[in-house]
N, C-alpha and C positions, 0 to 999 in steps of 0.2 A: 196741242191736245194730242197726249198718248192713246195709244192702242190700249184699249181693255183687256183685263184677263179674263179668262173664264171662271176662275174663282170667285170672282166678285160678282159675276152674272149669275152663277148657279144660288146665288143667296137670294134671287129677287121671285117673287110668287109667279104662278103661271098667268096671271091676269096681268101684272106687271110686265111679264115678257111680250105677250101679245100687244098691249099697248104701245111698247119701246118699239116694237117692228113696225107697227103702222105709222109712228114718227118718224122713224130712220128711213122708210119708202117714200113718205111724204117729203122730206129732205132732199132726200135722193133726187125725186121729181123736180123740186125747185130748183137744185143746182142744176140739171139737165137743161131746166127752162132758160136758166140764166145764161147759161153758156149757149143757148141756141139763139139768143137775142142780143146776144156780144155784150153781156154785162160782163164786169169783173169777176172772175172767180177764180179762188185757189184751188188749182188741180190738186193738190194733196187731201182734200176733202173727199174726194169721190174713193179714194182708196181708204179712208180712214170708216166712213159711213158703210161703205161694201163689206169690208172686215167685220165691224160690228155686228151687221146685219147676220151676214154669214152665221157669225157666233151666236146668237140668238137663236136663228132658225136651226142651227144644230143641236141647241139643249130642247128646242121644241119637240124636234124628233126624239132627241134622248129620253123625255120625259113621257111620250105615247108611247114608248114599247114597254 
């Protein structure tokens, strides 16, 4: 899974951004839960999800200003 570009994310509507942020937070929680229960987790997924989450949250802040 390649990291997303801000150019692609800027095309999303505000509602889509909010929904995607919620989905990513849920995904990150699930990954942490799997890791805590010693299930097999691919470590690079943490980086990808956190990266995309930070991009989307930055986009939200930019749109608020």
